[in-house]
SEKOLSE-273464 format. One line per 2 residues: number of its first residue (from 1); their letters; for each residue x, y, z of N, C-alpha, C. Coordinates in pm, 1 decimal, padded with zeros to 6 digits. Layout:
N
NUM) a) X,Y,Z,X,Y,Z,X,Y,Z  ...;
This chain:
98
1) ml) 14771.8,-02775.7,-19469.4,14655.0,-02705.9,-19418.7,14694.2,-02611.8,-19305.8  14776.5,-02658.4,-19213.5,14817.3,-02573.4,-19101.9,14898.3,-02454.8,-19151.4;
3) lk) 14979.8,-02475.2,-19254.4,15056.8,-02364.1,-19310.4,14963.7,-02260.0,-19370.9  14859.6,-02305.3,-19440.7,14762.5,-02212.4,-19499.4,14694.1,-02131.8,-19390.0;
5) ig) 14653.9,-02198.0,-19283.0,14590.2,-02128.0,-19171.7,14688.4,-02031.8,-19107.4  14812.3,-02074.4,-19092.6,14913.8,-01986.9,-19034.1,14933.7,-01860.8,-19115.4;
7) iq) 14936.6,-01875.4,-19245.9,14954.4,-01758.7,-19332.7,14833.2,-01667.4,-19323.6  14713.9,-01724.1,-19326.3,14593.8,-01641.2,-19319.7,14578.8,-01575.0,-19183.5;
9) lm) 14616.7,-01644.2,-19076.7,14613.4,-01580.7,-18945.1,14717.4,-01470.3,-18935.5  14833.7,-01492.3,-18994.5,14936.1,-01389.0,-18991.8,14886.6,-01264.4,-19064.0;
11) vs) 14821.0,-01284.0,-19177.2,14766.8,-01169.3,-19251.1,14662.2,-01097.7,-19167.3  14576.9,-01173.1,-19097.6,14471.8,-01107.6,-19020.1,14525.9,-01042.1,-18893.6;
13) ff) 14625.2,-01101.3,-18829.1,14677.0,-01042.4,-18705.9,14778.5,-00932.2,-18731.8  14841.5,-00935.2,-18845.9,14933.3,-00828.5,-18884.0,14871.7,-00746.9,-18997.1;
15) fg) 14739.4,-00725.9,-18989.1,14666.1,-00664.5,-19100.5,14710.9,-00522.2,-19128.7  14756.4,-00450.2,-19030.1,14799.7,-00312.6,-19052.2,14929.9,-00302.8,-19127.7;
17) kg) 14996.8,-00412.7,-19143.5,15126.6,-00414.6,-19210.4,15123.3,-00501.7,-19335.7  15007.0,-00523.6,-19389.6,14994.2,-00604.5,-19510.6,15025.0,-00751.0,-19487.4;
19) ge) 15011.4,-00798.1,-19363.3,15038.5,-00937.5,-19332.8,15185.6,-00969.7,-19316.1  15267.4,-00866.9,-19304.9,15411.6,-00888.4,-19292.3,15460.7,-00838.2,-19157.0;
21) is) 15563.4,-00902.4,-19109.2,15631.2,-00855.1,-18988.7,15721.6,-00741.2,-19033.0  15699.1,-00623.6,-18977.4,15761.3,-00503.6,-19034.4,15892.6,-00463.1,-18967.6;
23) tn) 15946.5,-00546.4,-18884.4,16070.7,-00509.8,-18817.5,16187.5,-00590.6,-18873.3  16303.6,-00531.4,-18868.7,16424.9,-00602.4,-18910.3,16498.2,-00663.3,-18791.8;
25) rl) 16452.7,-00631.6,-18672.8,16518.2,-00685.7,-18553.3,16477.4,-00831.3,-18534.6  16574.7,-00917.7,-18527.3,16550.1,-01061.1,-18517.9,16469.6,-01096.5,-18393.2;
27) ed) 16497.9,-01030.9,-18281.4,16426.3,-01060.6,-18157.1,16277.7,-01027.3,-18170.0  16246.2,-00914.1,-18232.8,16106.4,-00875.4,-18250.9,16034.6,-00969.5,-18346.9;
29) qe) 16103.4,-01013.9,-18450.5,16044.7,-01109.9,-18543.9,16014.0,-01241.0,-18472.3  16107.1,-01284.8,-18389.7,16087.9,-01409.9,-18316.9,15969.1,-01399.9,-18221.6;
31) is) 15956.6,-01288.2,-18150.9,15844.2,-01269.2,-18059.2,15712.4,-01269.3,-18135.9  15708.9,-01203.9,-18250.8,15586.3,-01200.2,-18331.5,15546.3,-01339.6,-18378.2;
33) vl) 15642.1,-01416.8,-18424.9,15612.5,-01552.1,-18473.6,15572.0,-01643.0,-18357.7  15637.6,-01631.0,-18243.9,15599.9,-01711.7,-18127.9,15460.3,-01675.2,-18078.5;
35) al) 15426.4,-01547.1,-18081.0,15291.3,-01505.2,-18042.3,15188.1,-01562.2,-18139.0  15220.1,-01562.7,-18266.8,15130.1,-01620.2,-18366.2,15112.4,-01769.9,-18342.7;
37) hl) 15219.2,-01840.1,-18311.4,15210.0,-01983.8,-18282.1,15123.1,-02008.1,-18159.2  15137.5,-01923.2,-18058.3,15054.4,-01936.8,-17938.6,14907.0,-01916.9,-17972.9;
39) lq) 14877.0,-01816.0,-18053.6,14738.1,-01792.8,-18095.6,14683.8,-01910.9,-18175.8  14766.5,-01967.8,-18263.8,14723.3,-02084.1,-18342.0,14692.6,-02201.8,-18250.4;
41) nc) 14779.2,-02227.0,-18154.1,14757.7,-02338.8,-18062.6,14633.1,-02318.1,-17977.8  14610.3,-02195.6,-17932.4,14489.6,-02165.9,-17854.9,14364.5,-02187.3,-17939.3;
43) mi) 14368.8,-02143.5,-18064.4,14255.1,-02160.0,-18154.2,14225.5,-02308.9,-18175.9  14327.6,-02387.5,-18199.2,14309.1,-02530.9,-18222.4,14254.9,-02598.9,-18096.9;
45) yi) 14304.1,-02559.1,-17980.4,14256.7,-02616.9,-17854.3,14108.5,-02585.6,-17832.3  14070.7,-02459.2,-17846.7,13931.0,-02419.8,-17827.7,13841.9,-02487.1,-17932.0;
47) nt) 13887.4,-02492.4,-18056.1,13809.2,-02559.4,-18160.9,13788.8,-02706.8,-18128.7  13892.6,-02772.1,-18078.1,13881.8,-02913.4,-18040.8,13779.0,-02931.8,-17930.2;
49) lm) 13781.7,-02844.2,-17830.1,13683.5,-02852.7,-17721.9,13541.6,-02830.9,-17773.4  13524.9,-02737.0,-17865.8,13391.2,-02711.8,-17921.2,13341.1,-02831.9,-18000.6;
51) vq) 13427.7,-02891.7,-18081.6,13387.7,-03009.1,-18160.6,13355.2,-03125.9,-18068.1  13435.7,-03146.9,-17964.6,13409.4,-03255.4,-17870.5,13275.4,-03236.5,-17800.7;
53) ki) 13245.5,-03112.7,-17763.9,13117.9,-03085.7,-17696.7,13000.9,-03117.0,-17789.2  13010.7,-03075.9,-17912.9,12902.4,-03103.0,-18008.4,12888.6,-03252.8,-18032.7;
55) ls) 13000.4,-03322.7,-18045.3,12995.0,-03466.7,-18073.1,12947.2,-03547.6,-17953.3  12950.1,-03489.6,-17835.0,12901.5,-03561.8,-17717.6,12748.6,-03561.7,-17709.3;
57) ek) 12683.9,-03481.3,-17791.7,12537.5,-03477.2,-17793.7,12483.3,-03599.3,-17868.5  12377.7,-03656.7,-17815.8,12322.2,-03781.2,-17870.2,12272.2,-03766.1,-18013.3;
59) ew) 12219.0,-03647.9,-18046.6,12164.9,-03629.1,-18181.1,12272.9,-03647.3,-18287.4  12393.0,-03600.7,-18257.0,12501.0,-03608.5,-18355.5,12553.8,-03750.3,-18370.6;
61) kk) 12549.5,-03829.0,-18264.1,12596.7,-03967.7,-18273.3,12511.5,-04048.7,-18370.0  12384.5,-04014.2,-18380.5,12295.6,-04084.5,-18472.8,12322.6,-04044.5,-18617.8;
63) vm) 12365.2,-03922.9,-18638.0,12380.4,-03867.9,-18773.0,12519.2,-03893.5,-18831.6  12620.5,-03894.8,-18747.6,12758.8,-03901.6,-18795.0,12793.6,-04040.7,-18847.4;
65) lp) 12857.9,-04042.4,-18962.7,12908.8,-04165.1,-19023.8,13060.0,-04171.3,-19001.8  13122.0,-04287.4,-19019.2,13267.9,-04294.7,-19004.6,13341.8,-04196.5,-19095.5;
67) ed) 13288.0,-04173.4,-19214.9,13351.4,-04077.7,-19306.1,13346.8,-03936.1,-19249.2  13239.2,-03905.7,-19179.2,13225.9,-03773.2,-19118.2,13330.3,-03753.1,-19008.8;
69) yr) 13352.4,-03856.2,-18928.4,13453.2,-03845.2,-18822.6,13593.1,-03826.5,-18881.7  13620.6,-03895.4,-18991.3,13752.2,-03881.3,-19054.5,13773.4,-03741.9,-19112.2;
71) al) 13665.9,-03675.8,-19147.5,13677.5,-03543.0,-19208.4,13685.6,-03430.6,-19105.6  13667.4,-03461.8,-18979.1,13671.4,-03357.4,-18875.9,13812.5,-03303.0,-18858.3;
73) tp) 13820.5,-03174.2,-18835.3,13948.6,-03109.7,-18810.0,13926.5,-02988.9,-18719.4  14020.4,-02959.5,-18631.8,14009.1,-02838.0,-18550.0,14070.8,-02716.6,-18618.5;
75) lf) 14103.4,-02729.4,-18745.7,14174.5,-02622.7,-18816.3,14080.1,-02529.6,-18891.7  13968.6,-02493.5,-18830.4,13879.2,-02396.4,-18893.2,13894.5,-02263.0,-18820.5;
77) yt) 13871.2,-02156.6,-18892.5,13897.4,-02024.0,-18835.3,13797.7,-01918.6,-18880.1  13689.8,-01959.7,-18946.5,13594.3,-01860.6,-18996.1,13517.1,-01792.3,-18883.7;
79) hi) 13517.4,-01849.8,-18764.2,13447.5,-01789.7,-18651.4,13532.2,-01684.3,-18579.8  13654.6,-01666.5,-18621.8,13744.1,-01570.6,-18557.4,13724.8,-01433.7,-18621.3;
81) np) 13708.2,-01332.8,-18537.3,13685.0,-01196.5,-18583.7,13793.8,-01105.5,-18526.4  13904.2,-01087.8,-18597.9,14012.1,-01004.4,-18542.8,13986.1,-00855.0,-18554.4;
83) yg) 13880.6,-00814.0,-18623.2,13857.5,-00672.0,-18648.4,13741.2,-00613.3,-18570.0  13657.5,-00695.1,-18510.9,13535.2,-00646.9,-18448.1,13552.7,-00609.7,-18302.8;
85) sf) 13440.7,-00584.4,-18238.9,13442.4,-00552.4,-18096.5,13421.2,-00680.9,-18017.2  13475.4,-00682.6,-17898.9,13468.9,-00800.4,-17814.3,13412.9,-00759.5,-17679.1;
87) dl) 13311.0,-00829.7,-17635.5,13252.9,-00804.0,-17504.8,13321.5,-00894.5,-17403.5  13389.4,-00833.7,-17308.5,13457.9,-00909.4,-17204.8,13381.4,-00897.7,-17074.5;
89) nm) 13356.5,-01010.4,-17013.3,13296.5,-01013.6,-16881.6,13389.4,-01096.9,-16794.7  13470.7,-01030.3,-16717.2,13571.8,-01099.8,-16637.3,13510.3,-01173.8,-16518.9;
91) de) 13380.3,-01153.3,-16493.3,13312.9,-01223.1,-16384.2,13249.3,-01353.8,-16430.4  13257.4,-01382.9,-16559.1,13193.2,-01502.2,-16614.4,13293.2,-01582.1,-16696.8;
93) ri) 13292.0,-01712.8,-16678.4,13382.7,-01799.7,-16752.3,13314.8,-01850.5,-16878.9  13395.7,-01888.3,-16975.9,13342.8,-01949.1,-17097.3,13290.3,-02087.7,-17060.6;
95) pi) 13167.6,-02120.4,-17098.6,13110.8,-02250.4,-17060.1,13166.9,-02365.1,-17144.2  13286.8,-02409.4,-17110.5,13350.7,-02519.8,-17181.8,13366.9,-02635.8,-17084.2;
97) df) 13317.5,-02751.4,-17123.7,13331.9,-02871.5,-17040.8,13464.7,-02937.2,-17070.9  13534.6,-02975.9,-16967.1,13662.6,-03044.6,-16984.7,13645.2,-03191.9,-16964.6;
């Protein structure tokens, strides 16, 4: 599953190059792959925090079955928009509870 996500993220982040790293220089390839790994780890971390926040709500504790908990994964990426516009407000933090 993580490999599938990695490939799809690589295609989306390297979309101008058909999903391929277009350099023959080993150092540049390594930097690109390491940057992709960093993005994957950040995505998984944020997804985990979002799932934890939702599961901390009382309504979900009543609805969730053990099978539902086993099916949870932070490896979703449909909410990521690599092509759109992003509104940045550097004076405001993302409301994530730790």
